[in-house]
C-alpha positions, 0 to 999 in steps of 0.5 A, spaced: 687 539 676 689 531 676 688 531 668 682 527 668 678 532 663 684 532 658 683 524 658 676 525 657 677 530 651 682 525 648 677 519 648 671 524 645 676 527 640 678 519 639 671 517 638 670 523 633 676 521 629 673 514 628 667 515 626 667 521 622 674 520 618 674 513 616 674 515 609 679 521 610 685 517 605 680 518 599 679 526 602 686 527 602 687 526 595 689 534 594 695 532 599 698 530 592 698 538 589 699 541 595 707 542 595 706 544 587 702 550 590 707 551 595 713 551 590 710 554 584 715 550 580 711 544 576 719 542 574 721 541 581 714 537 582 714 532 576 722 531 577 721 529 585 716 524 582 720 521 577 725 521 582 720 516 586 718 513 580 725 511 578 726 506 584 732 509 586 731 507 594 736 513 595 732 519 594 726 516 599 732 514 604 734 522 603 728 524 605 728 519 611 735 521 614 733 529 613 727 527 618 720 529 615 716 522 617 720 523 624 713 526 628 709 520 625 714 515 627 716 518 634 708 519 636 706 512 634 712 510 638 710 515 644 703 512 643 704 504 644 708 506 650 705 511 654 698 513 651 691 511 654 687 506 650 683 511 646 689 514 643 692 507 641 686 505 638 685 512 634 692 511 631 691 504 630 685 505 626 689 511 621 694 505 620 688 501 618 685 505 614 692 507 611 691 514 612 698 514 616 702 511 610 699 515 605 701 521 609 708 519 610 708 517 603 706 524 601 711 528 606 717 524 603 715 526 596 713 533 599 720 533 601 724 532 594 719 537 591 722 542 595 729 541 595 728 541 588 725 547 588 731 550 592 735 547 588 732 551 581 731 557 585 739 557 587 740 556 579 736 561 577 739 566 581 746 564 579 744 565 572 740 571 572 746 574 576 751 572 570 746 576 564 748 582 566 750 588 570 748 589 578 742 593 577 739 589 571 738 583 575 736 586 582 730 589 577 728 582 575 722 579 578 724 572 577 730 573 581 726 577 587 721 571 587 727 566 588 730 570 593 723 571 596 722 563 596 729 561 598 729 566 605 722 564 607 725 558 608 731 560 612 736 560 606 739 566 606 746 565 604 743 560 598 740 567 596 745 571 594 749 571 587 755 568 590 752 564 595 754 556 594 750 552 589 746 545 591 747 538 588 743 532 589 738 531 594 742 525 597 749 529 599 745 535 602 742 530 609 747 533 613 746 540 612 742 543 618 740 549 613 738 544 608 734 539 613 731 545 616 729 548 610 726 542 607 722 540 614 719 547 613 717 546 606 714 540 608 711 541 614 707 548 610 705 542 605 703 536 608 699 539 615 701 535 621 700 541 625 704 541 632 703 546 638 706 552 634 701 551 629 695 551 633 693 557 637 693 556 645 686 556 647 685 549 642 690 545 646 685 546 652 681 540 654 675 543 652 678 547 646 681 541 643 674 538 642 672 545 638 678 546 635 678 539 632 678 538 624 679 545 623 687 545 624 687 543 615 682 549 613 686 553 618 693 552 615 690 552 608 688 559 609 695 560 611 697 557 604 692 561 600 694 567 604 701 566 601 700 564 595 695 572 595 701 575 596 706 572 592 701 573 586 701 581 588 708 581 588 709 579 581 709 571 582 702 568 580 704 561 579 702 559 586 695 562 586 695 559 578 696 552 581 691 552 586 686 555 583 687 549 577 690 543 580 688 544 586 681 544 584 681 539 579 684 534 585 679 536 590 673 534 584 678 528 583 677 526 591 669 528 591 668 523 584 671 517 587 667 518 594 661 519 590 663 512 587 665 509 593 660 511 597 655 510 592 652 517 593 651 518 586 645 517 581 638 520 580 637 517 587 644 519 591 645 511 592 648 509 586 656 508 585 655 514 579 657 521 580 652 526 583 649 531 579 653 538 582 649 544 578 651 551 581 643 553 581 643 548 587 649 551 591 649 558 595 652 562 589 644 559 585 641 561 591 644 568 592 643 570 584 636 567 585 633 570 592 637 576 592 638 578 584 632 576 582 636 571 576 632 566 574 636 560 575 631 555 572 633 555 565 641 553 568 638 546 569 641 544 562 647 549 562 654 546 561 657 552 565 652 551 571 654 544 572 661 544 571 660 551 576 658 546 581 663 541 581 669 547 582 665 550 587 665 543 590 672 542 588 675 548 592 671 546 598 674 539 598 681 542 597 679 546 603 682 552 599 677 557 601 681 557 608 677 556 615 674 562 615 671 564 608 669 555 608 666 556 615 662 562 613 660 559 605 658 553 609 653 556 614 650 560 609 649 554 605 645 551 611 641 558 613 634 556 611 634 548 612 630 550 619 633 546 625 638 541 622 641 548 619 642 551 626 645 544 629 650 544 622 652 551 624 653 549 632 657 542 629 661 547 625 663 552 629 663 548 636 666 542 633 664 535 632 663 534 639 657 538 639 654 534 633 655 528 636 652 531 642 646 532 638 646 526 635 646 522 642 640 526 644 636 524 638 637 517 639 635 518 646 629 521 643 627 515 638 628 511 643 623 514 648 618 514 643 620 507 641 618 505 648 612 509 648 
């Protein structure tokens, strides 16, 4: 009850963060596409980047005035004012690796994408309502999609044919309804989980260590579920962008890491792209072992090579979600003997379990060396 267990939990998680997340900025490249997937609006996405690229500081300032980066700012100040040494070190580490500036920039862009999407949906509702009688536009799938999007962000009063219109984002920074909607959209796209997004058991000292590194795939699972629901209701765009732009960005992240880590080439130690044939992935193993498919002829097939890239791109993006990704990764390692079991334990029980097992190996090696 004196807080010492939580102190050691924080230190352990800080150690895991520093040792495992050195290149998370590269892994976070798919963050670029998350606002597009959430909004399902390519026009709003491109407009946001045009606003950023225009050099007009008022747009970035508007995002800051709304407060999309305030959580990171407060966390940074509180850590340096009252945090312990492990928190201060990990916070400085993420600043040094550029992860914090990257996240702050993506949140500002996401705010602009969200507002532009809201404005487009409000305009769409008014446009459809003017085109015909009430019964016809109530039946419009496009109208219902716009209403769902606005209501999901708490903008019920804007989701009416006679509701108010939206102007430029710089003129709505003091409108609480718009501010809360933009914040909600940003939090649902550029993930910075707060206690509301994390299960209660994962906020205990032991639970926090087990749940470490699981919050991102959990929130991606929610995004995937939302995209599927939208597709069922007649709006295929979020799921389409997730399966195209999202996977492409995941593939890009893998390609960049292959070169930066020098993990490509035939020896897997060269700054070149890795071979990613679906034959060597879980789907290829299932086809061969359970369905008797001869996968040997997949070696030179272009579709099999691209299939491996697509599967790894989906995993890099986190698009399979926490549960599906955990099942896929555990099944992929099931035939690797003790190494597979260790990977499975680390996957389920958190990186602290993996660090413990690695420490045991180091001690075993030191003992053998001394003998």
